[in-house]
C-alpha positions in Angstrom: -16.5 -10.2 -11.4 -13.5 -12.4 -10.6 -13.5 -14.1 -7.3 -11.8 -12.1 -4.2 -10.0 -13.6 -1.5 -11.0 -11.9 1.7 -8.2 -13.3 3.9 -4.9 -13.9 4.0 -2.1 -15.3 6.4 1.5 -15.6 5.4 5.0 -14.3 5.9 6.2 -11.1 4.3 9.6 -9.8 3.7 11.0 -6.7 2.3 13.9 -5.6 0.5 14.9 -2.3 -0.9 16.3 -2.6 -4.2 18.2 -0.3 -7.0 16.9 -0.3 -10.4 20.1 -2.3 -11.3 19.6 -4.9 -9.1 16.0 -5.3 -10.1 17.1 -5.2 -13.6 19.5 -8.3 -13.0 17.3 -10.6 -11.2 13.7 -9.8 -13.2 15.2 -12.2 -16.1 15.3 -15.3 -13.7 11.9 -14.6 -11.7 10.3 -14.6 -15.4 11.8 -17.8 -16.0 10.5 -19.2 -12.7 7.4 -17.5 -12.2 4.3 -16.1 -13.9 3.8 -12.5 -14.2 0.0 -11.3 -13.1 -2.9 -10.8 -15.5 -2.9 -7.2 -14.5 0.5 -6.6 -15.4 2.3 -2.9 -14.2 -0.8 -1.5 -12.5 -1.3 1.6 -9.9 -2.0 0.7 -6.2 -4.2 3.5 -4.1 -4.4 3.6 -0.2 -6.0 5.6 2.2 -4.3 5.3 5.8 -6.2 6.0 8.7 -4.8 6.6 12.3 -6.1 8.1 15.4 -5.7 12.0 15.6 -2.5 11.6 17.4 -1.0 8.9 15.2 -1.1 6.3 18.2 -1.2 3.3 15.9 1.9 4.4 13.4 3.8 5.7 16.5 3.1 2.4 18.0 4.3 0.3 14.8 7.7 2.2 14.5 8.4 0.6 17.8 8.1 -2.6 16.4 6.1 -4.6 19.0 5.3 -8.0 19.0 1.7 -7.2 17.8 0.8 -4.2 15.5 -2.0 -3.6 13.3 -3.4 -0.9 10.9 -6.4 0.1 8.8 -7.0 1.4 5.1 -8.8 1.5 2.0 -7.5 0.6 -1.0 -8.3 0.4 -4.5 -6.2 -0.9 -7.7 -6.4 2.1 -10.1 -8.2 5.6 -9.5 -11.5 4.0 -8.8 -15.0 5.4 -10.3 -18.5 5.5 -8.3 -19.5 2.1 -9.9 -15.9 0.4 -9.0 -15.0 -1.8 -6.1 -13.0 -0.3 -3.2 -11.7 -2.5 -0.2 -11.5 -1.9 3.7 -8.8 -3.7 5.0 -6.9 -4.4 8.2 -3.9 -5.9 8.2 -2.1 -7.4 11.3 1.4 -8.5 12.0 2.4 -11.1 15.2 5.3 -13.0 15.8 6.3 -12.4 12.1 2.9 -13.6 10.4 1.1 -11.2 8.7 -2.8 -11.5 8.4 -5.2 -9.8 6.3 -8.9 -9.1 6.3 -10.7 -7.1 3.8 -14.2 -6.4 2.7 -15.2 -5.1 -0.7 -18.0 -2.7 -2.1 -18.5 0.4 -4.3 -17.2 3.8 -2.7 -20.5 5.1 -1.5 -21.4 1.2 0.0 -17.8 1.4 2.1 -17.9 4.9 3.6 -21.6 4.0 4.4 -20.2 0.5 6.3 -17.2 2.4 7.9 -20.2 4.8 9.4 -22.2 2.2 10.7 -24.7 2.5 8.3 -25.1 -0.5 6.7 -23.4 -4.0 6.3 -21.8 -5.6 3.5 -23.1 -9.0 1.9 -19.8 -10.6 2.9 -18.2 -12.5 5.6 -19.8 -11.3 9.0 -16.7 -12.2 10.6 -14.7 -10.0 8.9 -17.1 -7.4 9.3 -17.3 -7.7 13.2 -13.2 -7.3 13.3 -13.5 -4.1 11.0 -16.3 -2.5 13.0 -14.4 -3.6 16.3 -11.2 -2.1 15.2 -13.2 0.9 14.3 -15.1 1.5 17.7 -11.9 0.7 19.4 -9.4 3.1 17.9 -11.6 5.7 16.1 -9.2 6.3 13.3 -9.8 9.2 10.7 -8.1 9.3 7.1 -4.4 10.5 7.7 -2.6 10.0 4.3 -3.1 8.4 0.9 -0.1 6.7 -0.5 0.1 5.4 -4.3 2.5 3.4 -5.8 3.1 1.3 -9.3 3.1 -2.6 -9.2 4.3 -5.4 -10.9 3.7 -8.8 -9.4 4.9 -12.3 -9.8 3.6 -15.6 -9.0 5.3 -19.1 -8.3 4.6 -21.6 -10.6 5.8 -24.5 -8.8 5.3 -23.1 -5.4 1.6 -22.1 -5.1 2.0 -19.9 -2.2 4.8 -17.8 -3.5 4.3 -14.1 -4.6 6.7 -11.7 -5.4 5.9 -8.2 -5.7 7.9 -4.5 -6.6 6.7 -1.6 -5.8 8.1 2.1 -7.1 7.4 5.5 -7.7 5.9 5.7 -4.0 4.2 8.9 -3.3 2.2 10.7 -0.8 -0.2 13.2 -0.1 -2.1 14.5 3.1 -5.5 15.8 1.9 -7.9 14.7 -1.2 -8.2 11.9 1.3 -10.4 10.5 -1.4 -9.7 7.4 -3.3 -11.8 9.0 -6.3 -9.6 12.2 -5.8 -6.7 10.9 -8.5 -3.0 9.4 -7.6 -1.0 12.1 -7.3 1.5 12.9 -4.5 4.8 13.8 -3.4 7.6 11.3 -3.4 8.2 9.3 -0.1 11.8 8.0 -1.3 14.5 10.4 -2.3 15.6 8.1 -5.0 14.5 5.5 -7.4 14.7 2.3 -5.2 12.4 -0.1 -5.7 10.4 -2.2 -2.8 10.3 -5.7 -3.3 8.3 -7.8 -1.4 8.2 -11.9 -0.8 4.9 -13.1 0.6 5.0 -16.8 1.1 3.4 -19.0 3.8 6.0 -21.0 4.6 9.8 -21.3 4.2 11.6 -19.3 1.1 12.2 -21.5 -2.1 16.0 -22.2 -2.1 16.5 -21.1 -5.9 15.1 -17.6 -4.4 17.2 -17.3 -1.7 20.5 -18.1 -3.7 19.4 -15.5 -6.5 18.8 -13.0 -3.8 22.4 -13.8 -1.8 24.3 -13.7 -5.0 23.2 -9.8 -5.9 23.8 -8.7 -2.5 19.8 -8.1 -1.8 19.0 -8.3 1.9 15.9 -8.0 4.1 15.2 -4.5 5.0 12.6 -3.1 7.4 10.5 -1.0 5.6 6.8 0.5 5.6 5.4 2.8 3.1 3.0 4.7 5.6 6.0 4.5 8.7 8.5 6.1 6.3 6.1 8.8 5.1 5.0 9.6 8.8 8.7 9.6 10.0 9.9 12.0 7.2 7.1 14.1 6.6 4.0 14.2 8.9 5.6 13.8 12.2 8.3 16.8 11.7 5.3 18.8 10.5 2.7 17.8 13.4 5.4 17.3 16.3 8.2 19.7 15.6 6.3 23.0 13.6 7.7 22.2 10.2 5.9 22.4 7.0 2.3 22.3 7.2 1.0 20.1 5.3 -2.6 20.4 6.2 -2.3 23.7 3.8 -2.3 21.8 0.8 -5.5 19.9 1.6 -7.4 19.1 -1.4 -11.5 18.3 -1.5 -12.3 18.8 -5.1 -11.5 15.7 -7.4 -11.5 18.6 -10.4 -9.3 21.0 -8.6 -6.5 18.0 -7.5 -6.4 16.6 -11.5 -5.6 20.3 -12.8 -2.7 21.0 -9.7 -0.7 18.3 -11.0 -0.6 19.9 -14.4 0.4 23.5 -12.9 4.2 24.3 -14.1 6.3 23.7 -11.1 3.6 21.5 -9.1 5.3 19.3 -6.6 3.0 16.6 -7.2 3.9 13.6 -9.8 1.5 11.9 -11.8 1.2 7.6 -11.1 0.2 6.6 -14.7 1.7 3.5 -15.7 3.1 5.0 -18.5 5.5 6.4 -16.3 7.1 3.1 -15.5 10.4 3.7 -17.6 13.1 0.9 -16.6 10.2 -1.1 -14.9 8.5 -1.9 -17.8 
């Protein structure tokens, strides 16, 4: 397995693009950056929160410091694939991410406090402290397709594009597939610029030329505000009734006529290829 980075410290800026804006800036990025070797790939996450959603509710209030915990995989993992347990923190505009990896059963045993992992002990202690402090439980699956580019002259520059952002309230296991309901009502793309220092001048000018401006956006936060909170606090749609606990059931459901779930396979990338 390739060497895995366990710690990140950087600034992250998000932007919401139309497909037209994406198409306009893509050739310029391709001329100045290198696409990651993974190409278009699917990112899957299980977000954890307290039973009363204290973490995301605090995050929405835009505090100076906030944190979240999730499990993540790249594609739908099998039992022998690696997944990641991640803490993501933001303080004074700087994003810090700590993560450990293991097979799904190893990560679950680690979360249950039944075993340690052969990685950075400090990161493991941070995750265990978080789990003991908040007692979070799985709350939502979020998946999307991603395309990422790396700077040629700016080694710390990374630009990602995410689309087909979807969620589900049940089947909260990364091995249960990547199906879900759309989070955004249109085809907007989330662009994220990740960099350790100042943004390169050429990139700043490119965004200004195409009228692309920073936009505060959180996938889990948007999911919570648009779908979870209305159901939990105002007696709206009860998403808990859609809970899937069998992977075969979930996979079969995505192909039923009229089913609201959308497949996340990369062959549906369409204009993003």
